[in-house]
VOBA-1610 file (N, C-alpha, C; in pm, whole numbers, padded with zeros to 5 digits, always signed):
BEGIN
Met+06051+06386+20423Met+06136+06291+20352Met+06203+06361+20236Lys+06329+06340+20224Lys+06404+06401+20115Lys+06438+06295+20012Met+06400+06320+19888Met+06430+06228+19781Met+06555+06276+19708Lys+06648+06187+19684Lys+06770+06225+19614Lys+06812+06110+19524Ala+06814+06133+19395Ala+06851+06028+19301Ala+07001+06021+19285Gln+07053+05898+19290Gln+07195+05877+19267Gln+07218+05864+19118Cys+07307+05945+19067Cys+07329+05940+18923Cys+07469+05989+18891Cys+07507+05970+18768Cys+07638+06014+18721Cys+07622+06146+18648Trp+07682+06251+18702Trp+07666+06383+18642Trp+07773+06404+18536Ile+07728+06434+18414Ile+07820+06457+18304Ile+07801+06601+18259Glu+07890+06689+18300Glu+07876+06830+18271Glu+08006+06884+18215Pro+07999+06988+18131Pro+08121+07052+18081Pro+08206+07103+18196Ile+08337+07094+18180Ile+08429+07130+18288Ile+08417+07276+18329Val+08383+07363+18234Val+08370+07505+18268Val+08256+07526+18365Phe+08142+07461+18340Phe+08026+07476+18428Phe+08057+07424+18567Ile+08128+07311+18574Ile+08163+07253+18703Ile+08250+07349+18783Leu+08349+07407+18720Leu+08440+07498+18789Leu+08367+07623+18839Ile+08278+07678+18754Ile+08203+07797+18794Ile+08115+07766+18915Phe+08041+07655+18907Phe+07952+07617+19017Phe+08029+07590+19145Lys+08141+07517+19133Lys+08219+07480+19251Lys+08278+07602+19318Ala+08326+07697+19239Ala+08385+07819+19295Ala+08281+07899+19371Cys+08160+07914+19313Cys+08054+07990+19378Cys+08008+07921+19505Phe+07992+07788+19499Phe+07945+07713+19615Phe+08045+07720+19728Asn+08173+07699+19698Asn+08276+07701+19802Asn+08285+07837+19869Ala+08272+07944+19791Ala+08283+08079+19846Ala+08170+08105+19945Ser+08045+08070+19908Ser+07932+08094+19997Ser+07936+08000+20117Asn+07984+07877+20097Asn+07989+07779+20205Asn+08089+07821+20312Gln+08205+07868+20271Gln+08307+07911+20366Gln+08259+08033+20443Leu+08182+08123+20379Leu+08134+08242+20445Leu+08040+08207+20559Thr+07947+08114+20536Thr+07854+08078+20642Thr+07925+08008+20757Lys+08027+07930+20728Lys+08101+07862+20834Lys+08177+07962+20919Gln+08234+08063+20857Gln+08303+08166+20933Gln+08205+08243+21020Gln+08085+08265+20970Gln+07985+08340+21046Gln+07937+08262+21168Val+07915+08132+21153Val+07863+08054+21264Val+07965+08045+21378Cys+08092+08052+21347Cys+08196+08047+21450Cys+08204+08178+21528Cys+08139+08282+21477Cys+08144+08413+21542Cys+08004+08463+21579Leu+07911+08369+21601Leu+07775+08409+21635Leu+07770+08484+21768Cys+07864+08456+21856Cys+07876+08533+21979Cys+08023+08540+22018Gly+08054+08629+22111Gly+08193+08652+22147Gly+08255+08536+22222Gly+08385+08546+22241Gly+08457+08444+22316Gly+08506+08333+22226Thr+08559+08231+22291Thr+08615+08117+22218Thr+08587+07989+22296Val+08607+07877+22232Val+08588+07748+22299Val+08695+07730+22406Leu+08653+07699+22528Leu+08746+07682+22639Leu+08786+07536+22652Asn+08909+07513+22698Asn+08963+07377+22707Asn+08883+07288+22801Gly+08828+07344+22908Gly+08759+07262+23008Gly+08617+07225+22972Thr+08563+07281+22864Thr+08425+07251+22825Thr+08419+07119+22749Met+08296+07068+22728Met+08279+06943+22656Met+08331+06955+22513Val+08300+07067+22448Val+08348+07087+22311Val+08500+07102+22309Gly+08554+07172+22409Gly+08699+07189+22418Gly+08771+07057+22438Gln+08719+06973+22525Gln+08779+06842+22547Gln+08768+06754+22423Phe+08652+06759+22357Phe+08634+06682+22234Phe+08732+06729+22127Cys+08750+06860+22117Cys+08839+06915+22015Cys+08983+06873+22040Ser+09023+06874+22167Ser+09159+06833+22201Ser+09182+06686+22170Ser+09084+06601+22207Ser+09100+06458+22182Ser+09092+06424+22034Ser+09032+06512+21954Ser+09019+06490+21810Ser+09129+06559+21730Ala+09225+06619+21802Ala+09336+06689+21738Ala+09285+06799+21645Gly+09178+06866+21688Gly+09125+06977+21609Gly+09187+07108+21652Arg+09145+07216+21587Arg+09194+07350+21622Arg+09075+07441+21650Ile+09094+07532+21742Ile+08988+07623+21785Ile+08985+07746+21695Asp+08865+07781+21650Asp+08843+07903+21573Asp+08716+07967+21626Gly+08730+08065+21716Gly+08613+08126+21776Gly+08534+08025+21856Arg+08409+08006+21822Arg+08322+07911+21892Arg+08320+07774+21823Cys+08410+07752+21730Cys+08412+07627+21655Cys+08539+07546+21683Cys+08524+07415+21665Cys+08638+07325+21659Cys+08649+07279+21515Ile+08762+07305+21452Ile+08783+07275+21311Ile+08871+07151+21298Lys+08832+07061+21210Lys+08910+06940+21187Lys+09032+06969+21102Asn+09145+06922+21144Asn+09269+06940+21067Asn+09285+06829+20964Asn+09375+06854+20871Asn+09414+06754+20771Asn+09296+06706+20686Thr+09215+06800+20637Thr+09106+06767+20545Thr+09115+06859+20424Asp+09044+06822+20319Asp+09040+06906+20200Asp+08964+07035+20227Asp+08877+07033+20327Asp+08799+07151+20363Asp+08863+07218+20484Pro+08925+07337+20467Pro+08993+07403+20579Pro+08897+07456+20684Glu+08767+07453+20658Glu+08668+07503+20753Glu+08570+07393+20796His+08617+07269+20802His+08532+07156+20836His+08504+07157+20987Ile+08383+07195+21025Ile+08346+07208+21166Ile+08308+07071+21224Ile+08373+07033+21333Ile+08337+06909+21400Ile+08280+06933+21539Gly+08294+07056+21590Gly+08239+07090+21720Gly+08195+07235+21722Leu+08085+07264+21792Leu+08033+07401+21799Leu+07985+07429+21941Asp+08039+07534+22002Asp+08002+07572+22138Asp+07933+07708+22135Leu+07801+07707+22141Leu+07723+07831+22145Leu+07658+07848+22283Ser+07723+07796+22385Ser+07671+07811+22521Ser+07685+07956+22567Asn+07587+07999+22649Asn+07590+08134+22707Asn+07602+08241+22599Cys+07518+08228+22495Cys+07519+08324+22384Cys+07391+08405+22376Ser+07307+08397+22480Ser+07181+08472+22485Ser+07087+08434+22371Leu+07091+08310+22329Leu+07004+08264+22221Leu+06864+08235+22276Thr+06762+08284+22206Thr+06624+08257+22244Thr+06554+08164+22144His+06596+08167+22018His+06539+08082+21915His+06653+08016+21836Val+06635+07891+21800Val+06735+07819+21722Val+06670+07768+21594Asp+06714+07821+21481Asp+06671+07771+21351Asp+06786+07689+21294Tyr+06789+07672+21163Tyr+06896+07594+21101Tyr+07030+07667+21119Ile+07130+07597+21171Ile+07262+07656+21194Ile+07347+07629+21070Gln+07349+07722+20978Gln+07417+07703+20851Gln+07568+07685+20870Gly+07622+07591+20796Gly+07766+07569+20798Gly+07814+07474+20905Ala+07726+07431+20996Ala+07768+07345+21108Ala+07711+07205+21097Asp+07661+07167+20979Asp+07596+07037+20966Asp+07694+06920+20968Thr+07824+06948+20977Thr+07924+06842+20989Thr+07967+06820+21134Ala+07908+06897+21226Ala+07949+06890+21367Ala+07910+06758+21431Ser+07999+06706+21517Ser+07971+06585+21595Ser+07917+06619+21733Ile+07950+06740+21783Ile+07906+06782+21915Ile+07865+06930+21908Ile+07751+06963+21971Ile+07702+07101+21976Ile+07656+07129+22119Asp+07700+07242+22172Asp+07663+07284+22307Asp+07578+07411+22299Leu+07452+07401+22341Leu+07360+07516+22342Leu+07315+07548+22485Ser+07390+07502+22583Ser+07351+07523+22723Ser+07367+07670+22763Leu+07308+07702+22877Leu+07316+07837+22936Leu+07259+07944+22844Asn+07157+07907+22768Asn+07087+08003+22681Asn+06939+08006+22719Pro+06875+08125+22712Pro+06731+08135+22744Pro+06645+08093+22625Ile+06668+07973+22574Ile+06599+07926+22454Ile+06452+07897+22485Val+06364+07951+22401Val+06221+07925+22416Val+06169+07838+22301Asn+06244+07827+22193Asn+06198+07748+22081Asn+06315+07700+21995Ile+06310+07572+21959Ile+06404+07514+21863Ile+06323+07461+21747Ser+06354+07507+21626Ser+06281+07465+21508Ser+06285+07314+21492Asp+06174+07257+21444Asp+06167+07112+21424Asp+06270+07064+21321Thr+06310+07153+21231Thr+06405+07116+21126Thr+06543+07179+21148Ala+06568+07226+21269Ala+06695+07297+21295Ala+06816+07209+21268Phe+06805+07079+21292Phe+06921+06990+21277Phe+06898+06885+21168Gln+06813+06918+21074Gln+06794+06832+20958Gln+06921+06833+20872Gly+06972+06716+20839Gly+07095+06707+20762Gly+07220+06691+20848Phe+07206+06699+20980Phe+07321+06685+21071Phe+07346+06536+21096Arg+07400+06468+20995Arg+07419+06323+21001Arg+07520+06281+21108Asp+07623+06363+21130Asp+07733+06326+21220Asp+07709+06368+21365Leu+07601+06441+21390Leu+07575+06491+21525Leu+07552+06375+21621Asn+07639+06364+21721Asn+07633+06249+21812Asn+07622+06289+21958Tyr+07634+06420+21984Tyr+07629+06464+22124Tyr+07579+06608+22128Met+07477+06633+22213Met+07423+06767+22228Met+07403+06800+22374Ile+07425+06928+22406Ile+07399+06977+22541Ile+07299+07092+22527Leu+07183+07077+22594Leu+07075+07174+22584Leu+07032+07222+22721Pro+06962+07336+22729Pro+06899+07372+22856Pro+06805+07261+22901Gln+06787+07248+23028Gln+06712+07134+23085Gln+06571+07124+23031Asp+06504+07238+23006Asp+06363+07233+22965Asp+06345+07216+22815Met+06452+07198+22739Met+06444+07174+22595Met+06452+07025+22566Asn+06372+06978+22471Asn+06377+06837+22431Asn+06488+06814+22330Cys+06540+06692+22328Cys+06642+06657+22229Cys+06580+06658+22090Pro+06651+06705+21988Pro+06598+06706+21852Pro+06553+06568+21808Gly+06435+06561+21750Gly+06383+06432+21705Gly+06314+06351+21812Gly+06322+06396+21938Gly+06257+06324+22046Gly+06341+06210+22102Asn+06288+06143+22202Asn+06362+06037+22270Asn+06399+05922+22178Ala+06316+05898+22075Ala+06340+05785+21987Ala+06459+05806+21894Ser+06515+05927+21895Ser+06626+05959+21804Ser+06763+05947+21870Trp+06766+05912+22001Trp+06893+05909+22072Trp+06906+05783+22156Gln+07029+05736+22168Gln+07055+05617+22250Gln+07035+05647+22398Gln+07078+05766+22439Gln+07071+05800+22581Gln+07040+05948+22598Ile+06946+05978+22687Ile+06912+06116+22722Ile+06919+06128+22874Glu+06991+06228+22919Glu+07014+06244+23063Glu+07004+06390+23101Val+06943+06415+23217Val+06934+06551+23270Val+07019+06560+23396Lys+07116+06650+23393Lys+07202+06670+23510Lys+07267+06807+23502Tyr+07300+06860+23617Tyr+07367+06990+23628Tyr+07288+07101+23557Gly+07156+07088+23552Gly+07073+07190+23489Gly+07073+07186+23338Asn+07128+07080+23278Asn+07132+07066+23133Asn+07071+06933+23090Arg+07034+06925+22963Arg+06987+06800+22905Arg+07094+06751+22806Tyr+07134+06625+22821Tyr+07239+06568+22738Tyr+07178+06463+22644Cys+07200+06483+22515Cys+07151+06391+22413Cys+07273+06322+22352Glu+07278+06191+22364Glu+07398+06118+22321Glu+07363+06001+22230Gly+07439+05986+22122Gly+07426+05872+22033Gly+07306+05883+21940Gln+07320+05957+21831Gln+07209+05969+21736Gln+07175+05833+21675Leu+07047+05800+21676Leu+07001+05673+21623Leu+06964+05684+21476Asn+06981+05573+21405Asn+06947+05565+21264Asn+06796+05546+21249Met+06730+05638+21177Met+06586+05631+21161Met+06543+05526+21058Cys+06639+05472+20982Cys+06607+05367+20886Cys+06602+05233+20960Asn+06553+05130+20894Asn+06552+05000+20961Asn+06695+04951+20977Gln+06714+04861+21066Gln+06849+04821+21107Gln+06917+04726+21009Thr+06847+04685+20903Thr+06909+04594+20806Thr+06997+04666+20706Gly+06979+04801+20696Gly+07056+04877+20599Gly+07003+04864+20458Gln+06891+04795+20444Gln+06832+04776+20312Gln+06715+04871+20293Leu+06619+04833+20214Leu+06505+04918+20185Leu+06424+04947+20312Ser+06376+05068+20321Ser+06292+05105+20435Ser+06146+05107+20392Met+06056+05072+20483Met+05913+05076+20453Met+05868+05219+20427Asn+05945+05316+20475Asn+05909+05456+20456Asn+05959+05511+20324Cys+06040+05437+20253Cys+06093+05479+20124Cys+06023+05401+20013Pro+06011+05461+19894Pro+05946+05390+19783Pro+06030+05273+19735Glu+05970+05189+19656Glu+06040+05076+19599Glu+06156+05126+19512Asn+06261+05046+19504Asn+06381+05078+19425Asn+06460+05194+19486Ser+06450+05212+19616Ser+06526+05319+19682Ser+06590+05267+19810Leu+06686+05343+19861Leu+06757+05309+19983Leu+06737+05420+20085Cys+06734+05381+20210Cys+06714+05476+20320Cys+06848+05508+20386Ala+06866+05637+20422Ala+06989+05679+20489Ala+06954+05783+20595Pro+07024+05786+20708Pro+06997+05885+20812Pro+07023+06026+20762Tyr+06946+06122+20814Tyr+06958+06260+20768Tyr+06942+06359+20883Gly+06998+06323+20997Gly+06988+06408+21114Gly+06890+06349+21215Pro+06889+06399+21340Pro+06802+06343+21445Pro+06655+06343+21405Gly+06596+06223+21393Gly+06456+06212+21359Gly+06427+06219+21211Phe+06530+06231+21126Phe+06510+06245+20983Phe+06579+06131+20906Tyr+06529+06109+20786Tyr+06594+06014+20696Tyr+06574+06065+20554Glu+06652+06015+20461Glu+06636+06050+20321Glu+06634+05923+20237Cys+06563+05929+20128Cys+06552+05815+20038Cys+06628+05845+19909Ser+06720+05760+19875Ser+06799+05776+19753Ser+06769+05661+19658Cys+06751+05694+19532Cys+06721+05590+19434Cys+06836+05490+19427Ala+06800+05364+19419Ala+06901+05260+19404Ala+06967+05272+19268Glu+07077+05199+19252Glu+07152+05205+19127Glu+07063+05169+19009Lys+07076+05247+18902Lys+07002+05227+18775Lys+06855+05269+18783Tyr+06817+05338+18892Tyr+06681+05390+18902Tyr+06687+05540+18927His+06588+05614+18874His+06585+05757+18894His+06442+05805+18871Gly+06423+05937+18884Gly+06292+05996+18858Gly+06200+05995+18979Tyr+06076+06035+18957Tyr+05977+06045+19064Tyr+05956+05908+19130Lys+05977+05903+19261Lys+05966+05781+19341Lys+06050+05665+19284Cys+06158+05703+19214Cys+06254+05605+19162Cys+06188+05501+19072Leu+06091+05545+18993Leu+06017+05451+18910Leu+06082+05427+18773Arg+06175+05515+18733Arg+06236+05501+18602Arg+06367+05422+18613Glu+06380+05326+18528Glu+06499+05242+18528Glu+06592+05283+18416Gly+06722+05276+18442Gly+06822+05316+18342Gly+06903+05433+18393Glu+07006+05471+18317Glu+07092+05581+18357Glu+07018+05714+18348Phe+07045+05802+18443Phe+06985+05935+18441Phe+07040+06014+18323Pro+06955+06076+18240Pro+07002+06149+18120Pro+07063+06284+18157Ala+07176+06280+18224Ala+07237+06404+18275Ala+07277+06498+18163Leu+07334+06445+18055Leu+07382+06530+17947Leu+07267+06606+17882Gln+07153+06537+17861Gln+07038+06601+17800Gln+06977+06706+17892Val+06981+06681+18022Val+06919+06772+18118Val+07006+06892+18147Phe+07136+06867+18171Phe+07224+06975+18215Phe+07310+07034+18103Gly+07315+06966+17990Gly+07394+07018+17879Gly+07351+07157+17836Pro+07221+07179+17805Pro+07176+07312+17766Pro+07200+07417+17874Leu+07182+07379+17999Leu+07204+07473+18109Leu+07350+07515+18115Ala+07441+07420+18102Ala+07584+07450+18105Ala+07622+07539+17987Ala+07568+07508+17869Ala+07600+07587+17750Ala+07552+07730+17765Ser+07430+07749+17819Ser+07378+07884+17837Ser+07460+07961+17940Thr+07508+07893+18042Thr+07592+07959+18143Thr+07721+08010+18083Val+07783+07928+17999Val+07908+07969+17934Val+07883+08087+17841Val+07773+08082+17765Val+07741+08189+17670Val+07717+08320+17744Ile+07638+08315+17851Ile+07610+08436+17928Ile+07738+08495+17987Ser+07824+08408+18040Ser+07951+08456+18097Ser+08036+08523+17989Phe+08039+08466+17870Phe+08117+08523+17760Phe+08060+08658+17718Leu+07927+08669+17709Leu+07864+08795+17670Leu+07891+08905+17771Leu+07885+08870+17900Leu+07915+08968+18004Leu+08059+09015+17994Trp+08151+08920+17971Trp+08292+08955+17957Trp+08313+09045+17837Ala+08247+09012+17724Ala+08262+09093+17602Ala+08205+09232+17622Thr+08093+09245+17692Thr+08033+09376+17718Thr+08123+09462+17803Gln+08179+09402+17908Gln+08270+09477+17995Gln+08395+09521+17919Arg+08443+09437+17829Arg+08562+09471+17751Arg+08535+09588+17657Arg+08414+09588+17593Arg+08378+09699+17504Arg+08367+09829+17580Lys+08307+09822+17701Lys+08295+09944+17782Lys+08432+09997+17821Ala+08524+09905+17853Ala+08658+09948+17891Ala+08729+10017+17775Lys+08710+09964+17654Lys+08773+10024+17537Lys+08715+10160+17505Ser+08582+10176+17524Ser+08517+10303+17495Ser+08564+10411+17590Val+08600+10373+17711Val+08651+10470+17808Val+08793+10512+17771
//
């Protein structure tokens, strides 16, 4: 279970820009890597290729990228079929994918948490002897045909009312977090361990010193480099 408190983050603009730049750089790198995990490209006649065409996406290596978004590397489809994969761990950068094809691989093990956080995953193609992530209870339909296992329609692990879940603590809300997973987020005006504290999260007190120290360290590094340049 993943606990995540909903709160209003109040941070200096410099810290936000530094963090966002670093995060975006590393995030784009992993997405580019996952599209090139093996050679070739997504073919038009495959399930991922057909999905990409119907979604007006664009092909980039083994990925289908969504157009017209703020994220130029937003992956909505991933075709890693026939890539000689034997083990599948967390596929970084592909957690926004709606369809993933892992067929025609000699897979012997898929990590239990390989697709944790894949909220949008709605269709998977696996080798016949592999189970769907999260088990049968995580999918609307599971079918075996043509030597593959098809997992379709990810189910919501929270209760169907959309309200509090028995698996989440009081004052929290349940949300799907990938096949077989869910996360608990503190309801509005609650935060802290098991969402027991009421009131606004003290973001300024918590992150203010951290932001200030980040700015100071960056300035000192810049000043040191400038002194070295002058001495040369």
